[in-house]
C-alpha positions as CSV (number, residue, x, y, z in Angstrom):
1,M,-23.5,9.6,-103.7
2,S,-23.2,10.9,-100.2
3,S,-20.3,10.1,-97.9
4,H,-22.6,8.0,-95.7
5,E,-23.6,5.9,-98.8
6,N,-19.9,5.5,-99.7
7,K,-19.0,4.3,-96.2
8,S,-22.0,1.9,-95.8
9,S,-21.3,0.3,-99.3
10,G,-17.6,-0.1,-98.6
11,L,-16.6,2.3,-101.3
12,A,-14.0,5.0,-100.7
13,G,-14.4,8.6,-101.9
14,A,-14.5,7.7,-105.6
15,R,-15.5,4.6,-107.5
16,P,-12.7,3.0,-109.5
17,T,-13.2,3.5,-113.2
18,A,-12.2,1.2,-116.0
19,A,-9.4,3.5,-117.0
20,A,-8.1,3.7,-113.4
21,I,-8.1,-0.1,-113.0
22,V,-6.3,-0.5,-116.3
23,D,-3.7,2.0,-115.1
24,F,-3.4,0.2,-111.7
25,H,-2.9,-3.1,-113.6
26,D,-0.3,-1.6,-116.0
27,R,1.8,-0.1,-113.2
28,L,2.0,-3.4,-111.5
29,A,2.7,-5.2,-114.8
30,A,5.6,-2.8,-115.5
31,A,7.0,-3.6,-112.0
32,Y,6.6,-7.4,-111.9
33,G,6.2,-8.5,-115.5
34,P,3.9,-11.4,-116.8
35,Q,2.9,-13.7,-114.0
36,H,2.0,-16.8,-116.0
37,W,-0.6,-18.0,-113.6
38,W,-1.9,-20.6,-112.8
39,P,1.3,-22.4,-111.8
40,I,1.0,-25.9,-113.2
41,Q,3.1,-29.1,-112.6
42,D,1.3,-31.5,-114.9
43,P,1.1,-30.2,-118.5
44,A,-0.8,-33.3,-119.4
45,N,-3.8,-32.4,-117.3
46,P,-3.4,-28.7,-116.4
47,R,-7.1,-27.7,-116.0
48,F,-8.0,-30.5,-113.6
49,E,-4.8,-29.7,-111.6
50,I,-6.2,-26.1,-111.2
51,L,-9.3,-27.5,-109.6
52,I,-7.3,-29.5,-107.2
53,G,-4.9,-26.7,-106.4
54,A,-7.6,-24.2,-105.8
55,V,-8.9,-26.4,-102.9
56,L,-5.5,-27.4,-101.6
57,T,-4.2,-23.8,-101.5
58,Q,-6.9,-22.7,-99.0
59,H,-5.1,-21.4,-95.9
60,T,-1.7,-22.7,-96.8
61,A,1.4,-21.7,-98.7
62,W,1.7,-22.7,-102.4
63,T,4.9,-24.6,-101.7
64,N,2.9,-27.0,-99.5
65,V,0.4,-27.4,-102.3
66,E,3.1,-28.3,-104.8
67,I,4.3,-31.1,-102.4
68,A,0.7,-32.4,-102.1
69,I,0.1,-32.4,-105.9
70,T,3.4,-34.2,-106.4
71,A,2.4,-36.9,-104.0
72,L,-1.0,-37.3,-105.7
73,R,0.7,-37.6,-109.1
74,E,3.2,-40.2,-107.8
75,A,0.3,-42.2,-106.4
76,G,-1.4,-42.4,-109.8
77,S,-2.9,-40.3,-112.5
78,L,-4.3,-36.9,-111.5
79,T,-8.0,-37.5,-112.5
80,P,-11.2,-37.2,-110.6
81,E,-11.7,-41.0,-110.8
82,A,-8.3,-41.6,-109.3
83,M,-8.9,-39.0,-106.6
84,L,-12.1,-40.7,-105.6
85,A,-10.5,-44.1,-105.5
86,H,-7.7,-43.1,-103.1
87,D,-8.4,-44.6,-99.7
88,D,-5.3,-42.7,-98.4
89,L,-6.2,-39.4,-99.9
90,P,-5.8,-37.5,-96.6
91,A,-2.3,-38.9,-96.1
92,L,-1.3,-37.9,-99.7
93,I,-2.2,-34.3,-99.1
94,R,-1.0,-34.0,-95.5
95,R,1.4,-31.2,-96.3
96,A,-1.4,-29.0,-97.6
97,G,-2.8,-28.2,-94.1
98,P,-5.9,-29.8,-92.6
99,H,-5.7,-32.9,-94.7
100,R,-8.8,-34.7,-93.6
101,I,-11.0,-31.7,-94.2
102,K,-9.4,-30.9,-97.6
103,A,-9.8,-34.6,-98.6
104,E,-13.5,-34.3,-98.1
105,R,-13.6,-31.1,-100.1
106,L,-11.7,-32.7,-102.9
107,R,-14.0,-35.7,-103.0
108,S,-17.0,-33.4,-103.1
109,L,-15.5,-31.4,-106.0
110,C,-14.5,-34.6,-107.9
111,R,-18.0,-36.2,-107.5
112,W,-19.6,-33.0,-108.8
113,F,-17.1,-32.9,-111.7
114,V,-17.9,-36.5,-112.7
115,E,-21.6,-36.2,-112.3
116,R,-21.7,-33.0,-114.3
117,G,-20.0,-34.7,-117.2
118,G,-16.5,-33.2,-117.1
119,F,-15.1,-30.1,-118.7
120,A,-17.1,-30.4,-122.0
121,A,-20.4,-30.4,-120.2
122,I,-19.5,-27.9,-117.5
123,E,-18.2,-25.4,-120.0
124,T,-21.8,-25.0,-121.3
125,L,-22.9,-23.5,-118.0
126,D,-23.1,-19.8,-117.8
127,T,-20.8,-18.2,-115.3
128,V,-23.4,-17.4,-112.6
129,T,-24.6,-21.0,-112.7
130,L,-21.1,-22.4,-112.6
131,C,-20.1,-20.3,-109.6
132,R,-23.4,-21.1,-107.8
133,E,-22.9,-24.8,-108.3
134,L,-19.3,-24.6,-107.1
135,R,-20.3,-22.7,-104.0
136,S,-22.9,-25.4,-103.2
137,L,-20.1,-27.9,-102.8
138,H,-18.6,-28.8,-99.4
139,G,-15.9,-26.4,-98.4
140,I,-15.9,-24.2,-101.5
141,G,-16.7,-20.6,-100.9
142,P,-16.9,-17.5,-103.1
143,E,-13.1,-17.1,-103.5
144,T,-12.3,-20.7,-104.4
145,A,-15.3,-20.8,-106.8
146,D,-14.1,-17.7,-108.6
147,V,-10.5,-18.9,-108.8
148,I,-11.8,-22.1,-110.4
149,A,-14.1,-20.2,-112.8
150,L,-11.3,-17.8,-113.8
151,Y,-8.3,-20.2,-114.1
152,A,-10.0,-23.5,-115.1
153,F,-12.9,-22.2,-117.2
154,D,-11.6,-18.8,-118.4
155,R,-14.5,-16.8,-117.0
156,P,-13.9,-13.1,-116.3
157,R,-14.1,-13.0,-112.5
158,F,-12.4,-10.7,-110.0
159,V,-10.9,-12.6,-107.1
160,A,-11.6,-10.4,-104.1
161,D,-9.2,-12.1,-101.7
162,A,-7.5,-10.7,-98.6
163,Y,-4.6,-9.3,-100.7
164,A,-7.1,-7.4,-102.9
165,F,-8.8,-5.9,-99.9
166,R,-5.5,-4.9,-98.3
167,I,-4.2,-3.2,-101.4
168,L,-7.4,-1.5,-102.5
169,E,-8.1,-0.2,-99.0
170,R,-4.7,1.5,-99.0
171,Y,-5.1,2.6,-102.6
172,G,-8.3,4.4,-101.7
173,W,-10.9,2.3,-103.5
174,W,-12.4,0.5,-100.4
175,Q,-13.3,1.2,-96.8
176,G,-15.6,-0.3,-94.2
177,A,-16.6,-4.0,-94.0
178,R,-14.8,-6.5,-96.2
179,R,-17.7,-7.9,-98.2
180,Y,-16.4,-10.3,-100.9
181,E,-19.3,-10.1,-103.3
182,R,-19.5,-6.3,-103.0
183,L,-15.9,-5.8,-104.0
184,R,-16.0,-8.3,-106.8
185,E,-19.1,-6.8,-108.3
186,T,-17.7,-3.2,-107.9
187,I,-14.5,-4.1,-109.9
188,E,-16.4,-6.1,-112.5
189,A,-19.0,-3.4,-113.0
190,A,-16.3,-0.7,-113.4
191,L,-14.5,-2.8,-116.1
192,G,-17.7,-3.8,-117.9
193,D,-18.2,-6.6,-120.3
194,D,-15.1,-6.0,-122.4
195,A,-12.6,-7.1,-119.8
196,S,-11.3,-10.5,-120.6
197,A,-10.5,-13.5,-118.4
198,G,-6.9,-12.9,-119.3
199,F,-7.0,-9.4,-117.8
200,Y,-8.5,-10.7,-114.6
201,D,-6.0,-13.5,-114.5
202,E,-3.1,-11.1,-114.6
203,L,-4.8,-8.6,-112.3
204,H,-5.2,-11.1,-109.6
205,A,-1.7,-12.6,-110.0
206,L,-0.2,-9.1,-109.9
207,I,-2.1,-8.1,-106.8
208,V,-0.8,-11.3,-105.1
209,A,2.8,-10.5,-106.2
210,H,2.5,-6.9,-105.0
211,A,1.1,-7.9,-101.6
212,K,3.9,-10.3,-101.1
213,Q,6.8,-8.1,-102.3
214,R,5.8,-4.5,-101.4
215,C,2.4,-4.0,-99.8
216,H,3.0,-6.1,-96.8
217,K,0.4,-6.6,-94.1
218,R,2.7,-4.8,-91.7
219,A,5.3,-2.2,-92.7
220,P,4.5,-1.8,-96.4
221,D,7.4,-0.8,-98.6
222,C,5.9,2.4,-100.0
223,G,9.3,3.8,-100.9
224,R,9.7,1.3,-103.7
225,C,6.0,0.8,-104.6
226,A,5.0,0.9,-108.2
227,L,1.6,2.4,-107.1
228,A,3.0,5.1,-104.8
229,A,2.2,8.0,-107.1
230,T,-1.5,7.1,-107.1
231,C,-2.0,5.4,-103.8
232,E,-3.6,7.3,-100.9
233,Y,-1.7,5.4,-98.3
234,A,1.7,6.1,-99.9
235,R,0.9,9.7,-100.4
236,A,-0.2,10.2,-96.8
237,A,3.0,8.4,-95.6
238,G,5.2,10.8,-97.5
239,P,8.8,10.3,-98.7
240,A,10.5,7.3,-97.3
């Protein structure tokens, strides 16, 4: 592949291989340990809480999502029927950002969930169909759809969020335009069909942990970075 093709596709000098991605994962896992995602507050109905949390967490901190989910639980059972019955749904989720917008997104998701027959029926969908249907819902884009597919339905999907782009750009695996589907497909193609949902689960969670604790948007902490030995940005920066 020519350098022009690399730049136009978004890829850096070399495509990430399965072995390199596993090494990347393992270095982060050694630094941060198991992440135990998705964070759940309601053990009685964890999978549906993931659907709700995936929408609520759009453009807000997780602490705000926890407050909103607690308010929903205190107002009644956390089920799609209860969510659709709440006249005061926007008020209940006020702490999670633009509450009226997110209330409409939650209602759209809950209507789809009920009409589709719940988890038992939705689980029969193949991953491409599942993600396509999720993305057809009001306010659910590729990232939210993939988060739901991964964490609620155990589908092996790479979540190519802003944290992933930041870290993989610095690492040397991406350059050029930030195209969500292109990055997701690149990582999934490299890993192949053998990569489990559990691996993608931890990979995403570890990337988020690393972005928050070391690979900051400004002034990354390369001196204490678990990826420093293999990261192009850290090598170029030199010793701290």
